[in-house]
VEXKOLFI-554199 format. One line per 5 residues: number of its first residue (from 0); their letters; for each residue x, y, z of C-alpha. Coordinates in pm, 1 decimal. Layout:
<recs>
NUM) A) X,Y,Z; ...
</recs>
This chain:
<recs>
0) MQSPC) 0.0,0.0,0.0; 141.5,336.2,-102.7; 176.9,594.8,173.8; 327.2,943.9,194.3; 444.5,877.5,550.6
5) NQTCN) 816.2,937.9,592.7; 830.5,843.4,963.0; 894.2,1203.7,1073.5; 556.1,1313.9,1205.0; 533.1,1684.8,1274.2
10) YNPQQ) 166.7,1765.9,1336.3; 72.9,2134.3,1327.9; -261.6,2190.6,1503.6; -298.2,2539.6,1354.1; -284.4,2398.8,1001.6
15) GRCQS) -457.5,2075.5,1097.5; -197.4,1864.7,916.9; 131.2,1687.6,950.6; 398.4,1918.9,811.4; 601.5,1620.3,692.8
20) CGRSL) 343.2,1438.1,480.8; 60.5,1693.0,449.3; -217.5,1466.0,573.2; -480.3,1551.3,832.1; -514.3,1338.9,1145.0
25) DEITH) -832.8,1191.0,999.5; -649.7,1092.2,680.4; -360.2,943.0,877.7; -596.1,748.9,1103.7; -809.4,608.6,821.4
30) WSSYS) -537.5,566.2,557.8; -543.7,185.9,554.5; -923.8,176.2,516.2; -929.8,406.7,210.8; -956.8,262.1,-136.5
35) DQERA) -659.4,285.0,-370.7; -840.2,565.9,-555.3; -907.1,761.9,-234.1; -541.0,732.5,-135.1; -431.2,839.1,-484.0
40) DIMGQ) -665.9,1140.1,-472.6; -525.8,1250.8,-136.2; -166.6,1193.6,-247.3; -237.1,1411.2,-550.5; -322.7,1699.9,-316.7
45) LATRL) -28.3,1670.5,-78.4; 236.3,1865.8,-270.7; -0.1,2162.1,-304.1; -92.9,2143.0,63.9; 270.4,2137.5,172.1
50) RTDAK) 360.0,2429.8,-57.7; 63.6,2629.1,72.7; 151.0,2547.8,434.5; 515.7,2644.3,380.0; 415.6,2968.8,211.3
55) GSSTA) 184.5,3054.3,502.3; 455.7,2973.9,754.9; 712.7,3196.6,587.6; 462.5,3482.2,567.0; 360.8,3437.1,930.3
60) NRSDP) 724.2,3437.4,1042.1; 811.5,3768.4,874.2; 823.5,4075.4,1091.1; 715.5,4406.1,947.8; 952.8,4700.0,1010.8
</recs>
């Protein structure tokens, strides 16, 4: 079974996702019960989620002069 898990969980409650794989707790918990198509659909969204989360983090960490 394909999984985006890289064994370095880093859950961010503000974003509601793991910053390492991009999945929500619900997706992580139910991963093995999803169909191959459901897993593929989620995996297709992960890169965008991680880019969006990273972009939000860098913006949030900037201090305005």
